[in-house]
MARBA-191844 format. One record per residue (C-alpha): x negated, y, z; residue in three letters. Coordinates in steps of 0.5 Angstrom, whole numbers, plus 500, padded with zeros to 3 digits. Layout:
N
XYZALA ...
//
This chain:
191
241690304UNK 236686308UNK 241686314UNK 247683311UNK 242677308UNK 239676315UNK 246675318UNK 248671312UNK 242666313UNK 243666321UNK 250664320UNK 248659315UNK 243656320UNK 248656325UNK 253652321UNK 248647319UNK 246646326UNK 254645328UNK 255640322UNK 249636324UNK 252634330UNK 259633327UNK 256629322UNK 252625328UNK 257625333UNK 264625330UNK 270624334UNK 271617331UNK 264616334UNK 265619340UNK 271615341UNK 267608339UNK 262610345UNK 267611350UNK 270605348UNK 263601349UNK 262604356UNK 263598361UNK 261597368UNK 257603371UNK 257606364UNK 264608365UNK 261613369UNK 257616363UNK 261622361UNK 260623353UNK 261631351UNK 265633346UNK 260638343UNK 253638344UNK 250643350UNK 244647348UNK 237645349UNK 233646355UNK 226649354UNK 224649362UNK 217645362UNK 215640367UNK 208636368UNK 205629367UNK 201627373UNK 194630371UNK 198637371UNK 199638363UNK 205642361UNK 210638357UNK 217640354UNK 223636352UNK 222639345UNK 215635345UNK 219629343UNK 224632338UNK 226627333UNK 228622338UNK 234620342UNK 232621349UNK 234619356UNK 232624361UNK 233621369UNK 232626375UNK 230622381UNK 226622387UNK 222617392UNK 227618398UNK 233617393UNK 235609394UNK 240609388UNK 234611384UNK 230606387UNK 235601384UNK 236604377UNK 228605376UNK 227598374UNK 233598369UNK 230605366UNK 223601365UNK 227596362UNK 230600357UNK 223604355UNK 220597354UNK 226595350UNK 228601346UNK 222605346UNK 218607340UNK 218612334UNK 226613335UNK 227613343UNK 224615349UNK 226615357UNK 223621361UNK 224619368UNK 222625372UNK 221626379UNK 224632381UNK 223636388UNK 217635393UNK 215628391UNK 207626393UNK 203623388UNK 201617392UNK 208616394UNK 211616387UNK 205611385UNK 207607391UNK 215607389UNK 213605382UNK 209600384UNK 214597389UNK 219597383UNK 215594378UNK 215600373UNK 210599368UNK 212603362UNK 214609365UNK 209615366UNK 209619372UNK 213626370UNK 214631375UNK 218637376UNK 215639383UNK 219646383UNK 226643381UNK 226648375UNK 228643370UNK 233639374UNK 236646376UNK 237648369UNK 240641368UNK 245642374UNK 242636378UNK 245638385UNK 245630386UNK 240624385UNK 239621380UNK 242625374UNK 241622367UNK 242626361UNK 242623354UNK 239628349UNK 240627341UNK 234628336UNK 235636337UNK 234636344UNK 241637345UNK 245634351UNK 250629349UNK 252625355UNK 250625362UNK 251620368UNK 251622376UNK 249617380UNK 245610379UNK 247606373UNK 244599370UNK 241602364UNK 239596360UNK 246592361UNK 250590355UNK 254596355UNK 248601355UNK 244597350UNK 250598345UNK 251605346UNK 244606345UNK 243602339UNK 249606336UNK 246613337UNK 240610334UNK 243608328UNK 246615327UNK 242620322UNK 
//
């Protein structure tokens, strides 16, 4: 008797999770988002279905273990970068501006240095780029980047409030231009 009840409960939970995304990113909303893409935001791929959350951890500059699930409930922009990456240097100030402009209870930018990046080099990189609102986050062994399929840098993924990937952009972008702001404000307005 318990087995069918448990199976029914799991089915209901799975259906509820899928409906949650369907209510958030409907085909109509996806089409709106696709139409909002302009400039280098045209490279933003908006998925038809959300991807499962990634659970691999990363660290802050002090070595504390963190998880993307720590910020569930927020729309997240997760950017993988490295100090040696020229397009990363160009886009980092725009990610900082995005965090300054939209960061808060509903939105956060996680700029994660992946692979070998000396802490002093990261600090110099951020200082030279005049980045003040993004903390130092590290994926030293590239395991988080690998789980997201980061075969080139920069890679930026957008996560919904449940930690599921809903969009990605490979390469550098202007993350605080009019098109990007319109996209993020639309995502923030969804329940």
